[in-house]
N, C-alpha and C positions, 0 to 999 in steps of 0.2 A: 731567712733573710736574705744567707750568706749564698745560698743555694739560689737563688733568684735572684738574686745581684749579679753572678756565675752566667743566669741565663736569658739574660739582661742582650740582644742581636742590635745587630748596625741597623737596621728598619726599625727595633724600637729606637732605639738612638734618634733617628729621624724623624719620627711621629712627635718624640718629645720636643725634637728641634723645632715643628711644625706647630705647636701647641708653643712654643716661647719657654720652655724649661729653659733653664742656664745648665749649660753641660756642668758647672761645679757641683750642682743638685749629685748631680750623679755622681759624681767625684766624689762626694763626703757621705758614699752610700745609702742615699735616701728612696732609693729606684731602683726596684728591680721586678722582674716579669714573674706570673705564675699561672696557674692553670685551673679555673676554677668553675662548678657550676653555680651556676645563679636561677633554677629553676625554680626554686625554694624559696625566693625570694631573697636569699642570702647568700653566701660566697662560701662553697663549701670546697676546700681544696681540692681540686683532680689531678689524675696523673697525664689524660690524655682523652682529647676529645668533647672539650666545652670551651669557653671562654675562656682568652687571651687574655687576663688584668694584670695591669699595675700595681706594685701596694711600695708602699712607705711604712716605712718604723717610727713607730708613738713612743717616742723616747719622754719616760720617766724624768719627769723636774717637781719638784716638794712643791715651789709658787709656780705659778704663770708672770709673775710680775717676780724678775729678779736683777741685781745689779752686773751678773752676766747673762743678761739677755738675748747677746749675740751670739754666743756660743752655746749654751745651755741647751739647745734643741736641739742639739748636733750629739751633746755627750752627756745624756741621759741615758736609765737603767734602759732596759727595752720592754714594753710596758703591754704592746699588742703591737697588730698591722694590718694595718689600712689598706683597702684591694678599691680598687677605681679604674674608670674607664678617663680618656680625655674630653669625648664626646659628649660625656652625662653629668651631670650635677650631684650623685648618686653614688655612695662609696660605701665601703661595708669592713668590716671587723671581724679579725680572726675570734679573735674571742670578744672583746667589747667591753674592754677596762680602758679604755681612754676617751678623754673629755674633750681634748685640746689639742693641736699642733700649734711649735713654736713657744715662746717668750716676750713680754717688754720690759721696756727699763723701770725701773723705782718712779714712784707718780708721785713727786714732790719736787718742790722752785721750779713748776711752771714747765712741767713736760711736754715736749712736742708731740702730737697728736697720736695715737698708736692703730694703724694699719689690722682690725679687723677682716678676716676673708670670708668669702661664704662657702667656698668651696677648699680643697686640699689640693686639686690644680693651681688655684690663683695662690695659695699661699706657697706653693712653688714654683710658680711664674716665679715672686718676688726675690727669688733668694733663700727664702726663710724670714722673712722679715715680719714683724708682728705677729697676730696668733688667727688659729684658725680653729674656731669650738667644733665639735665635732659632736655630741652627745645631743639626742633628740630629745632631752628632758629641761621644758621650758629653765626649771627653778636652776637647773646644771648652771645651763647659758648664762643665765641672770646672774646666778653667784660670781663666773667668770668675768663678766663683763662689767661689776657693779665700781669695780675697785680702775677704770679705770681713767682718768682725766678730761680727756679730748677721746673722740675712736672718729678715724677714719676711715670710712666706709667706699666702699667701690662707688655709687653709684646710689643714684635718690632712689630707687625700688629698693635696694640693702641695708641704704639707709633710713629707710621707711621701715622696714622691714625690726629692724635694732631697735628702734622705737618703741613700736608696738610691742616689743620684749620684754623689754626696757619700764615701760609703764604700767606693763600688770603688778595688780596687788599685790604685793609679798604674804606670804601663809606664814602665819602667826600661831603659836600653841593655843590651845584653851588653857587659862590661866584660870586656880581652883585654889579657895584657903587652905590653908594647911592640914591636914586634920578632919578636912572637910571634902564634902564635893562640888560645894554651890560654884559657881561657872561667874567668873566674876569679867565677866567682857568676849564671849564666844568667838572661836576660830571666823578669820576672813579665811575667806577660800581666793 
């Protein structure tokens, strides 16, 4: 990530400014650039002749809900690197370990709505406020969002997408009587 930060050129900064990414996100070390080959559908880091992608570190914090929500996304431990292009809603993992960007405050005593972003670019534009689910696994996305008291979505389409995700029935394990194999309530899908 250090090399990617050094590779950020003035024209890259101009592109980020055009897409309303605050300069503070660059100064906090949240954006760099790499060359990558996207022909396989994944971002395979390369040295030359391929797509120039912006990258953002995915920093590990134990829980997305934390009293230190304003600092946590910038001070966690490196977990993965996310590659993205501002003109595309797609993103690519370096390793595939991260499930979200950001953090949110504890959800008690009538908390403020938590901004849930649909893309890493949206999260970066906000200055890192709120969370951006990264996992493509619906169960992981559900688990991340179910602890939030009030979700603030970007628009109606995003709100409906989140509603559909959260209304899906939860999968429960098969339950048997100890020592036997009798199923007492089959697994829900």
